[in-house]
N, C-alpha and C positions, 0 to 999 in steps of 0.2 A: 356423480362425484367429479369436481373439477380438478385441474392439475395441481393446485395448491393443497387440496385435501389428499390427493394421491401422494404428494411429496411428504406431507405430515405422517401419513400412514407408513411410508417407508422409514421415516425417523423412528416411529413407534416400534416397528418391527426390529430395527437395529438395536434398540434398547432391550427388547425381549431377548434377543440373541446374546447380548452382553450379560444380562442377568443370569444366564445359564452357566457362565464361567465360574469356576471354583474361586472363592474369595481369597484363597491363598496364592492364586496365580499372580505373578508380577507382570504388570502391563508395560510393554515397551512402547513409548510414545516418541514419534519422530515428527517434527514440525518444521515449517519454513521459518527463515530468520528475519523476514520483514515485519512491519507493524501488524499485519493481519495474521501472520504465522505465530508471532509471540502472543498476540491476543487469544488466538485459538488454543495455544498451549496453556495459557493461564486459565482459561475457562475450563478446559478438560481436567487439569490437575486439581483445580478447586472442586470440581464435581467428583473426581476420584477420591479425594480426601474425605469428602462428605459421605461417600459410599464405603469408607473404610477399606480402600484398595491401595495396594502398594504399586509403585511404578518406577520406571527408569526413563528419563527424558533426555533427548538431545535435539538440537536444531541443525539444519543443513542449508547451505546456500542453494544447492540443487540436488534433487533426488535422482541420481544416475545409477548405472549398472554396478559401479564399484561400491557405492553405499549399500545398495540392496544385497549384494554378495556378502558384505560384512555382517549384515543383519541375520543372514542365513545361519552363520556360525555362532550366533549369540544364544544363550540358554533360555530364551523366552519363547513361549508358545503362542502368545497373543500380541499382535502388533497393531498400534493405532497410527495412522498417518493423518495429520491435520493440516489443512491448507496446501496439501500436495497429494500426489498419488494417482489422481485420475489420468494425468498425462503420461504416467509411467505404468499403466495398468498391465500391459503385456509382460513387462519385466517382473512386476510383482507376482503375477500369476505363474511365470516361468520358474522363479527362484524360491518363492515362499509358499509353494503348494502344500507343504507339511505344517504350515502355521495357520492360526485363525487370524484373519486380517480384517480390520475395520478402516475404511477410507472415508473421512469426513472432509469433503473438498467442494470447490465451486468452479474450478477451472474446466476448460473444455474437455470433452471426452475423446478418447481414442475410439476407433471403430468397434473394438471389443471392450465391453465394460461390465461383464458378468462372469462370475465363477463360483463354484460351490463353496469354497472355503473363504470367500471374500464378501464381506458386508459393505456394499458400496452406496454411500449416501451422497448424492450430487443432484442439484436442481436441474441440470441440463438433461437428465434422464427423462424428465417430464416437460422438456422444452421451456423451462423457466430460465430466464437470462441470469446466469451466475456472474456475469460481468457487471451488472447494475443492480439486480434485485436482492442479492444476498452475498455476503463475503464468506470466506472460510471460517472465520470466527463466528459468523452468524449461523452457519450449519452446525458448528460444534455447540453453540449455545442452545439451539433447538434440541439437540441430542441431550444436553445436560438438563434442560428444563423438563424433557420427557422422562428422564431418569429420576428426577426429584423436583417437584414444583417449587421448592425453596430456592432452587438455583436461578429463579427469576431475578434475583439480586445481582446476577452476573451480566445482565443485558447491556449495561453501559460499556463493558469491556468489548462486547461484540460490535458496538457502534464505533468504538475506537478503531477496530480492525477495518470496518467498512469505510471510515473516513481515510484511513491510511491507504486503502486500496482505491481511492478516488471514486467511490461509489455515491458520494453525496454531491448533488447538483441542485442547490437551492431547495433542498429537501431530499427525502428518500422515496424509493419505489417500494410498493407492496410489502414484501417480507421484511426488508430493513425498516420500513415505516412501522410495522407491527412490533418489531424488537425495540424500536425507539419508544413506543408507547409503554412497553414494559419498564424501560429504564426511567421514564418520567414518573410512572406510578410508584416505583420504589424510592423516588426522591434522589436518585443518583445523577440525573441529568435535568438541567433546566434549559429550555430553548427560548432565546430572546431574538428580537428583530434588531439588527444593527449593521454596522459596516463590516463587511466580510473581508477583513484585512488580517494579515498574519502578525502576531506580536502584540495584540491589544493589551494583554496582561503584563507583558514583560519589557517591551521596548519603549524608548522615548517616543512621544507622539510624532515629532518631526521625522524620526527615522522610519516609523511605520508608513508615513505619507510618502517619504522618499523612495521606500523599497516596495511600494504597492505594484509589483510587476504583473500580478495576476489580473488586476483591474487597473490598468495604467491611467494616470491622470496627466493629460497632455500639458507639457510645459513645466511639470512638477516632478513626476516620477523620474528617478535617477539623478536628481539634482538637489543636493542638501540645502544649498542657499535658497533655491527656489521654493523648497518645501517650508523653510523657516519663514520666508516672506509671505507665502500663501496663508500661513496660520496667523501671522501678525496682522495682515490685512483684514482678517476676520475678527480681530480683537481677542484672539485666544493666546493667553500667555504660555510660554514654553516651560516655565519652571514652577515648581511648588516647593513648599518647605521640605528640605532634605534631598532635593534632586530634581530630575527632569519629570515633567508631567507626562502621564501615559493616557492612552485613549480612555481607559476605564475611569480616569479621574475627572473627565468632563461632566459638566452639569447637563441636564436634559436640553436646556436651551443651547448650550455650546455644541452639543452633539447634533442637534437639529440643524444649526447653522452650518456646521462642517459638512454634514451629509448633503445638504442642498447645494453647497458650493462645489463639492466634488462632482455631483451629477451634472451641474451646469457646465463644468469644465469638460465633461465627458460627452457632451451632446452630439459630437460628430462620430462617436463610437457606435457600433451596431446596436448595443443594448446599454445605454448610459446608466440605467438604474440597476444593472446586475451587481453592482458593488454593495447594494443593500439586500439583506435577506436573513435567513435563520443563522444564528450563532449558537453553538452548543457548549454549555458550561457544565463542568463537573462540580456539583454542589458541595461535595465533601472535601474539595481541595481549597487551600488558602487563596485569598485574593492576592493577585500579583505573582502567583506561582506559575512556572511554566507548565504545570500539570493541570491547571484549571480550565484552560481552553482546550477542547478536545483535539483541535487541529495541531496545537503545539504538543500535546501528549503523544499523538500519533507520530509526529516528527521525532520526538524523543525515543520512541520505541524503534523506529527505523535506525536511529543513531546507534542504539545498543546492539541491534542485530548486525548492522553493517560493520561495526568495530569489534565484533567477536565477544560482545558482552551480553549475550542473549539472556542469561540467567538474571542479570540486573534488570533488564526490561520486563521480564516476567514477574519479578519481585515487585517492581513498581506498579504493574497492573493489579497485583494482589494487595496493594496498599501497605506494604511494609516500609515504615518511615525511614529507617536507616538506608535501605536500598534505594528509596526515592532520591535521597541526596546524592548517592553514587550515580544514579541515572542522569541527574542534572549535569554532573561533571562530565559524563560521557557525551552528553549532547553538545557541550562546549568544545570537546575534542573533535566531534563530528563536524561541527561548523568550520573548524580550521581545515579539516580534510577537504570539505566541499569548496572552501575558499581557494585552497591550493589547486584543486582540480580545475576550477573556473579560470584561475590565472594561467594554468598550463594551456587550457583550451584557447584562450584569447591570444596566446603568443605562438601556438604551434603552427608549423608549416605542413603538418602531416594530415590535414583534413582534405578529403576528396569531395569536391563540389560537382555534382552532376545535374542532369535535367530532372528536377523533381526530387532530388535526394542529396543527403550529406552523409559521408562515412567518416567517422572519427575513430582512428585506430590508436589507442593510448599505449599499446604494447604493455610494458611493465612500469609505466610512469604514473598510473593511477590505480588505486586499489580496485580489484574486480568487483568487490561488494558495493562500490558506489558508482560504477560506470552507468548503471541504469538511472540513478538519481541525477547524474550529470546530464544525461539525455533528456530527462523529464524537465529539468530546470531550463535547458536550452529551448525545449519545445514550447515553453510557456513565456519565454523572455520577450517575444515580439521582435527579436532580431532576425529571425528566419522567416521567409515567406510562408504564409498560411498554406497548410496542406502539404508541406514538404516532409518527406520521410527522413528520419534521423536514425542512422544505424551507428551504435557505439560499441567498441570492443576493448577488452583489457585482459591481460594474461594472468592466469592463476599459477600457483607453484607446482601443480601436478601435471603439467603438460597440456592443460586445457585452456581454452580462451572463452571468456564469458562475453556474450553478445546481447545487446538490448536494442529493441526497435520501438521508436515513438513517432508521433506525427505532430508537426507544429500547429499551434492554434487550438481551438476548442471544438471545432465542428467535425470530428472524425466519424466517418461512416464506413471506413475500411476495416477489414478483419486482419489486424496486424499478425495474429498468430498464424493464419493461413499463409501470409506472405513470408514470414520467417521460416515456416516449415518447408516452403518451396525452395528457399535459398540453401538451407542446410542439408537437404536430401542428397545432393551429389557428393557431399563430403561426409556423409553418414553421421551428421550431428543430431543432437536431441533438441527439439523445440518445445516450448510451453508458453503459458501465459493466457492473455485475454484478447478480445477485439482491440482494446485501446492501449494495451501495454503488453508487449511480448518479449520473450528472450530465448536464448539457446546456448548450448555448450558445443564447442567443436574442438578437435585436436589442433593445438597451436601450430604444428608443423604444416597443417593444411590451410593456414590463413590466406596465402596468396591465391589459391584456387577458390576459396570462399569469397574473397573480395571481388574477384572477376565475375563470379556467379551473381553476387549481390548487385553489382553495377548493372548487369544485364536485366535481372528481374525487377529491380527498383525503377530503372528507366522505362521498362515495358509497362509497369504499373502506372507510372506518371503519364505515359502516352494514352493509356486506356482511360484514365480519369479525365484527361484533357478532351478526348473524343466525346465522352459522356457529357 
């Protein structure tokens, strides 16, 4: 039996344990508020509905000791944690010893990860890479599918979560790839080969070209007039009847011409053809809808979670039309928040630039729920030297500070979770996340001490990388 079969066996065992629960038991569900967390919650509640189970759902920014203590006093005997829990296992074991607990997660494990009352489903238990091979919603989907084979029609939601967690890289690995096949077989997802740019369904073509920061086009990206001229030189008109032409409006001939021209412009890049590859379309969503391209849908889910509208994001996942409209409006508000955050970043004098790292302390000037998004955007912008560590911070209203750690560029081989754990240890903070995207919570009053430790650890890390 290989590790994947062992993992599936663990999933099946978890389902058997779940089926032993009294049908009258109200299930307490706690999930993360990012795209993967909301996708996880949507998959689980859909599965619970099909199984005629009652539940109470909430989402959290961070599962900390305070949240777990609150759950202790709630009148529920069975708790499900989705897309979180593995990094807080000791706290869960300590406070929820009298409850039946299910953890469906893909984050890295603590040293201790087994207890009699806890059913713990995590790919890392079998040395399967939860950072790339399967998301939290993917783990939840496998549980749902084992519970009832008809839940195979939820596979596309798990793929949304995987995309939101940046697990797609010109395709998916092993378990995610198998889930994608389920989504294709049910007709919910179609995969096409095309330009891997954001906004193909919704943005004017010249804006898509101008804003192609993930796959920059030299001399064009970041310059609206240059993007317009670039398209005109190719003989591609900018307007159609009723408005601006979008990427999806191009003929096959125009698309071929545009793709070739972009690759030629990118010849000095390390991988000029990276801009071409698989594009994931949600077949049941309308053309030109921000819900049709799975990348855009994942962004919309992040918007809902980050702006405190998690229920709207979950409703959109479940296909409720009126809620989808609200989700689109939430996405627009999120864009404004991100824009304001970027404006603050570009004008702030509070950035600390060190050898191999940047520290951005937004204090109370940026919402803590989007500080990680800001760091991710900066890391992919091309404005910061490749391989530089980006530590961002923003204060919460409960006396805590949210910390995010990213690395600029695309070739990250560092374990960012290990680095952030090393930084927060002296200030008794809580670390979590993955190799490529990590975060932490610290007491706001200990920020100065944390920053000094961060400078020392990050500089040491940069020196080690330079030596290697």
